[in-house]
KESENU-790453 format. One record per residue (C-alpha): residue number from 1; x, z negated, y. Coordinates in Angstrom, 2 decimals. Layout:
! KESENU-790453
drendren/x/z/y
NUM/X/Z/Y
...
//
This chain:
! KESENU-790453
drendren/x/z/y
1/116.03/-105.55/20.34
2/115.41/-109.28/19.31
3/118.65/-111.79/19.06
4/118.37/-115.03/17.66
5/120.37/-118.15/18.99
6/120.47/-121.41/17.36
7/122.58/-124.53/17.02
8/122.24/-127.20/14.61
9/119.00/-128.50/16.14
10/117.48/-125.78/18.16
11/116.47/-122.14/18.09
12/115.61/-119.33/20.52
13/114.83/-115.80/20.07
14/115.71/-113.49/23.03
15/114.17/-110.17/23.67
16/116.22/-107.58/25.11
17/113.04/-105.87/26.87
18/112.27/-107.84/29.63
19/115.00/-110.44/28.81
20/112.36/-112.48/27.66
21/112.53/-115.59/25.68
22/110.02/-115.02/23.02
23/110.47/-118.39/21.17
24/111.95/-121.86/21.77
25/112.11/-124.77/19.57
26/113.82/-127.97/18.73
27/113.73/-129.67/15.16
28/111.24/-127.05/14.43
29/108.76/-127.95/17.28
30/107.62/-125.30/19.54
31/108.47/-126.09/23.26
32/107.65/-122.79/24.63
33/103.95/-121.25/23.27
34/105.00/-118.31/21.23
35/105.25/-114.98/22.93
36/102.15/-113.04/22.35
37/99.64/-110.37/23.71
38/95.96/-111.78/24.74
39/92.87/-109.64/26.11
40/91.92/-110.56/29.55
41/89.00/-108.51/30.32
42/89.80/-105.02/29.54
43/93.62/-105.52/29.74
44/96.21/-106.69/27.25
45/98.58/-109.29/28.81
46/101.55/-110.89/27.81
47/101.49/-114.55/27.52
48/104.13/-117.30/26.32
49/107.87/-117.64/26.18
50/109.44/-117.10/29.37
51/110.61/-114.46/31.86
52/112.41/-114.02/34.86
53/110.56/-113.35/37.97
54/113.02/-111.02/39.90
55/113.50/-110.22/42.70
56/110.25/-111.62/43.54
57/108.30/-114.58/42.43
58/104.54/-113.80/42.86
59/102.65/-111.16/44.61
60/104.45/-108.60/46.83
61/102.57/-108.68/50.42
62/105.79/-108.43/52.17
63/107.27/-104.77/51.15
64/104.48/-103.92/49.20
65/106.13/-102.13/46.67
66/107.10/-104.60/44.09
67/104.81/-105.42/40.99
68/104.00/-109.15/40.63
69/106.54/-111.16/39.24
70/108.88/-108.27/39.89
71/110.44/-105.38/37.57
72/112.77/-107.61/35.45
73/110.43/-108.25/33.14
74/109.02/-105.17/32.42
75/112.99/-102.99/31.86
76/115.09/-103.06/29.14
77/118.29/-105.20/29.62
78/121.96/-104.52/28.28
79/123.47/-107.41/26.30
80/126.74/-107.96/27.87
81/128.26/-111.28/25.93
82/126.82/-112.93/22.84
83/127.55/-116.10/20.99
84/125.86/-117.94/18.31
85/124.40/-120.34/20.91
86/124.85/-118.17/24.18
87/123.54/-114.63/25.52
88/124.54/-112.95/28.86
89/122.55/-109.64/29.67
90/122.28/-107.45/32.65
91/120.20/-104.89/34.61
92/120.51/-102.64/37.15
93/117.62/-102.45/39.92
94/115.38/-99.71/40.56
95/113.99/-97.79/43.53
96/114.87/-99.90/46.80
97/116.81/-102.21/44.28
98/118.80/-99.63/42.41
99/122.17/-101.15/43.87
100/121.26/-104.55/43.20
101/122.83/-105.91/39.63
102/120.83/-108.90/37.90
103/122.58/-110.81/35.25
104/120.91/-113.51/33.38
105/122.04/-116.20/31.02
106/120.66/-118.22/28.38
107/122.76/-121.34/26.64
108/121.59/-123.67/23.58
109/123.36/-127.20/24.51
110/122.27/-129.27/21.35
111/118.07/-129.75/22.31
112/118.68/-128.32/25.79
113/118.37/-124.94/27.23
114/120.33/-123.67/30.67
115/119.24/-120.77/32.40
116/121.29/-119.03/34.79
117/120.41/-115.78/36.93
118/122.69/-114.20/39.20
119/121.69/-111.40/41.87
120/124.66/-109.05/42.80
121/123.85/-107.05/46.15
122/126.32/-103.78/45.93
123/124.38/-101.76/48.62
124/125.06/-101.81/52.21
125/122.11/-103.47/53.50
126/120.37/-106.53/53.25
127/117.63/-107.14/50.17
128/115.03/-109.43/49.92
129/114.64/-111.95/47.01
130/112.92/-115.26/45.90
131/113.15/-115.10/42.17
132/112.39/-117.69/39.60
133/111.73/-118.74/35.97
134/108.29/-118.26/34.35
135/108.21/-120.49/31.16
136/105.37/-121.51/29.00
137/105.29/-124.73/27.47
138/103.24/-125.57/24.71
139/100.68/-127.77/25.39
140/97.28/-128.67/23.44
141/94.55/-130.30/24.72
142/96.36/-133.72/25.21
143/96.60/-134.92/28.86
144/99.80/-133.63/30.78
145/101.86/-136.17/32.81
146/104.24/-134.75/35.25
147/106.42/-137.26/37.41
148/104.26/-139.90/35.96
149/101.03/-138.85/37.21
150/98.21/-136.98/35.00
151/97.61/-133.45/36.30
152/94.12/-132.51/36.68
153/93.90/-129.08/34.49
154/90.87/-127.68/36.36
155/93.58/-127.17/39.49
156/95.88/-125.17/37.23
157/94.06/-121.89/37.22
158/94.83/-121.73/41.38
159/98.38/-122.79/40.82
160/99.82/-126.37/42.04
161/102.92/-126.10/44.02
162/105.61/-128.88/44.58
163/108.80/-128.80/46.58
164/111.64/-130.63/44.46
165/114.72/-129.68/42.64
166/113.79/-131.29/39.11
167/110.70/-132.34/37.42
168/109.92/-134.47/34.43
169/106.80/-134.18/32.29
170/105.15/-135.30/28.96
171/103.67/-132.40/27.22
172/102.56/-132.81/23.25
173/104.47/-136.15/23.50
174/107.71/-134.35/24.30
175/109.37/-135.64/27.33
176/110.88/-133.04/29.12
177/112.97/-132.47/32.49
178/113.89/-129.35/34.29
179/117.12/-130.09/36.48
180/117.49/-127.69/39.20
181/121.12/-126.61/39.57
182/121.44/-123.90/41.65
183/118.95/-122.67/44.66
184/115.82/-124.59/42.64
185/113.53/-125.85/45.33
186/109.84/-125.14/44.78
187/107.80/-126.06/41.27
188/104.56/-124.04/40.38
189/102.09/-125.32/37.97
190/99.83/-122.86/36.37
191/98.02/-121.81/33.36
192/94.73/-119.47/32.56
193/94.05/-121.32/29.47
194/94.14/-118.29/27.40
195/96.40/-120.16/25.01
196/97.99/-123.57/24.32
197/100.33/-123.35/27.16
198/101.10/-124.62/30.61
199/103.72/-122.91/32.92
200/106.12/-125.22/34.79
201/108.00/-122.79/36.90
202/111.30/-123.75/38.78
203/111.63/-121.02/41.72
204/113.54/-120.38/45.09
205/110.49/-120.79/47.56
206/108.06/-120.11/45.16
207/105.61/-117.09/46.07
208/107.49/-116.40/49.65
209/106.83/-112.88/49.22
210/103.23/-113.36/49.75
211/102.92/-116.23/51.66
212/104.81/-115.71/55.20
213/105.29/-119.61/55.76
214/107.86/-119.76/52.96
215/111.10/-118.19/53.78
216/112.53/-115.13/51.55
217/116.35/-115.29/50.90
218/118.05/-112.34/52.69
219/120.77/-111.44/50.28
220/123.52/-109.80/52.35
221/125.52/-106.66/51.25
222/128.08/-107.75/48.52
223/126.70/-111.11/48.27
224/126.05/-112.52/45.12
225/122.87/-115.11/44.95
226/122.67/-117.66/41.83
227/120.16/-119.85/40.52
228/120.18/-122.07/37.67
229/118.68/-124.82/35.76
230/118.60/-127.04/32.64
231/115.38/-127.75/30.48
232/116.23/-130.98/28.76
233/113.95/-131.98/25.99
234/114.10/-135.69/25.16
235/112.78/-136.84/21.20
//
C-alpha cells in the first residue's frame, strides 16, 4: 500500500512494503531519486527512494544469517498512525529477531524530513544491531560537494566512510544537511551509477556486521534503541 504525505511545499510517498520512501520532493524538485527497478547482470534490483537498513547495515559476516542491509526492507509493515504530514509503521522481526519490534516514523516539517527508528528487544537475550537509513539523493552529471569538498565519483562504487554526526552537501544546486539527532555516528557515500543518484547514508557504526573493527550495538533484553536524523533542504 502506498501512502502520500504532504504539506504546503513538500511531498512524500511511503510504501508499506519495506517501509520504503518511494519519492521525496520539495517545491516540485526531486530530492530523492524515485524508486525504480534496474537490471544488474541477470537480476532486477530496486534502486532509489529510501529504505531502512535493519537490523544490520551492509553484509552480515557476524551472524551469517541476515540478508544484506537486513530484512526490514523486504517485509510488509503495519501502519500504526497516520496524519497529513506524518506516518508511523511497525514490523515484528523474523527468525532469531522474532521477538524484536521495529518502529519507524517519517514526518515532513516544511521542506525538511524527519526520520526516526526504534528497535525494541522483547526477548530474554541480547540482540545485535547496527542499523542505518539508505536514501538515494537525486544527482545528475554536476559535481557533488560534501562538507565543502568535491567528491571523486570514481571512489563511490567502493563506498566512502566518514565518521560524524552531521553532513552537509550540495547536489543539483540543492543545499542539503543531514543532522544526526540520535545514534548517528558514521556516514557511507555510495553509488553504482545505475541511475542519477548518490547515496549519503546516516548509520550507527556503518558496516559493523562485516567489519570486526567496528562496534555492533548489543541491544539488551527489554531495551529500546532509537536512531533519528533530520534531512534539511535549503533553497
